[in-house]
N, C-alpha and C positions, 0 to 999 in steps of 0.2 A: 377517656370516657367522661361524659358530662357529670355522672354522680361522683366520681372520684375528684374532679376538679373542685366541684362544689364542697365536698368534705374538706379537702386541703386548705381551702380559702377561708374557712370558719375558725376564729380563734377561740371562742368560748365553747369548749367541747361539751362542757356539761350542759349549756343551754340548748345543745342539739337534742339531748335527751329528754328535757322537760318542756320547754316551750313549744315544739312542734305538736304537742298532743292536742293544741286548741285548733290546729289545722285541720281541714278535712281530708280524708285519705285520697279523695279524688285529685287532689292538688299535686299529689306526690308522682314523680317519674321513678318507678321502682326497677331495679336490676335483678337479674337472677342471682340466686344464693347457690353456689357451687358445692358447699360444704362447710364443715366447722363442727363445734361441739359446745354444748352448754353444761354447766357444772353447778350444782346446788350443794351448799354445805350448810348444816343445820346450826342454829343458833345455839349459844351456851346453855347447858342444862337440859335441852329438849331430849338428847340421846339418852341421858340418864334416866329422864322421867319415862321415857318409852320402854326401857329396859326394865325398870322396876315395876311396870305395870303389865309386862308380858306382852308387849307389842313389838314385833320384829318388823323392820322395813328394810327392804332391799331393792335394787334395780335387777331387771331381768335383761338378758342379752338381746341386743347388743350393748345395752347400758352397762355401767360399772358401779360397783359399790366400794366406798373407801370407809376405813375406820381410824380415827385418829384420836390419840390421848395425849393429853397435855395436863399434868397434875391431877386434879379431880374432875377434869372435863372430858367427857366422851362426846366427840363430834362425828357425825356421819356425813359422807358426801355421795352424792349421785350424779353421774356424767352420762349424757346421751349424745350420739353423733346427729349432726344435722344432715338431713336428707334432701333439703332443697326449699324451695319457695321463691319468693320475691321480696327485696327490701329496699327502703329508702331511709337515709338518716336525716335528710333536711328537705321537707318535713319528715318526721319519723312515721313510717307506714309500712304496710306489707305484712305478710304471714310467713313464718319459718316452721317447716316441719321437722320432726324428730322420729327416731325409733327406739323402742324399748319401753318397758313398764315400770312402775312403781308399785311394788307389792306391800300391802300390810297384812300382817298375820297376827291374831291374838292367839299365842300359844297356849293360854290357859283353857280355851274353848273350841279352837280349831277353826274359828271364823276368819274369813279372809277376803280381801278385795284389792282389785288391780285397776290401776289408770295408767294410761300410756298412749305411745304414738302421739305425743305432745305437740300441739301447735302454738306459737306464741304469735299474737295478734299484736304488733307494735303499736299501732295507732290506738288500740283501747287498753294496753298494758295489762293484758290478761294471757293466762296459759289455759287452754283446753285440753281435755284428753278422753280417749275412748274408755268406757267402764267395762272390765272383764273381757277385753279384746272384741267388744261389739261396736262396730263402727257406727251404728244407728243409736247408740246411747253415748253420745258425746256431751259432756258437762264442762262449765267453767271450774277449774281446779284450784288456780292461784291467781292473785292480783299481784301485780308489780308496782313497787314504789320505786320511782326513778328520780326522787328528789335528791339524793346524794350520789348518783351514778356518775361514773367516770367512763369517758369515751377516748379511744386512741385510734388513730387511722395510720396504718403501715401499708403503703402501696394499695393493693387490692384487698387487704385484710382489715377488718373491723373488729377491735377489741372492746367490749363493755363489761365493766365490774362494778362491784358494789351495788348491785341491784337487790333492793329488799323483796322478800318473796312472803307474802300472806295467804293463808288458807281462805278459800271463799266458804260463805255459809252453806252453800248447796254441797260442797265436798265434805265439810265438816259434819253436816247432818247424816250424810251417806255413811261416812266413816264410823260414826257413834252408833248408828242403827245396825249397820252389818257387823260391827266387831263387837257389838254389845259393851259399849264403854262411854265414859263421858269426859274423855281426854280433850277432845277437840271443840274448836270454836271458831265461828266465823271471824275473820280479821287476825286470827291468830298467828303471830310471826314465826314462820317455819325455818327461814334461813336466808342466805345471801347468795345470789346467783352471779356468774360470769358467763359471758358467751363470746365466742369467736365465729366470724361469718367470713367466709371466702367468697368474693363477689366475682 
């Protein structure tokens, strides 16, 4: 496969994730994505802040939620199966779909908001999602910072890790308004993502 030969021949794996963002998506030859998984783990301190302010966050099926305790740090993780799409790593382009929602609930007042069926736009470094299961209400949810990301190619499987995830201003505004809180802000670091794609 042309895509895999190209991937294997590149020595600077990190550069594959950073430099191709400058290339137009039309220049990429994408390959079908057959499956995989994306996982986001919250940054240190965020889980505790959410808990103290009565905000519960969890993934809905087929997504999965993990709770990790290390000393005084409470970290949450959310993983979602990849459902398909097309992708190229050199240059970075394509879109990758997922199933499952990320639900936010203010347990103090019962207000809630869900975003889900996430789509990663590799060329733009963004993740969008449907709001409250409405496909007509898709918004940019997260921005991806690829500056320190790592990439590993193992045959037809691509592993990307250490991808910084930041909340968009649109998502932060919707969360604050719906949940009646002031915890969220545009550009806020939410966590670190890793993804595995089977091509």
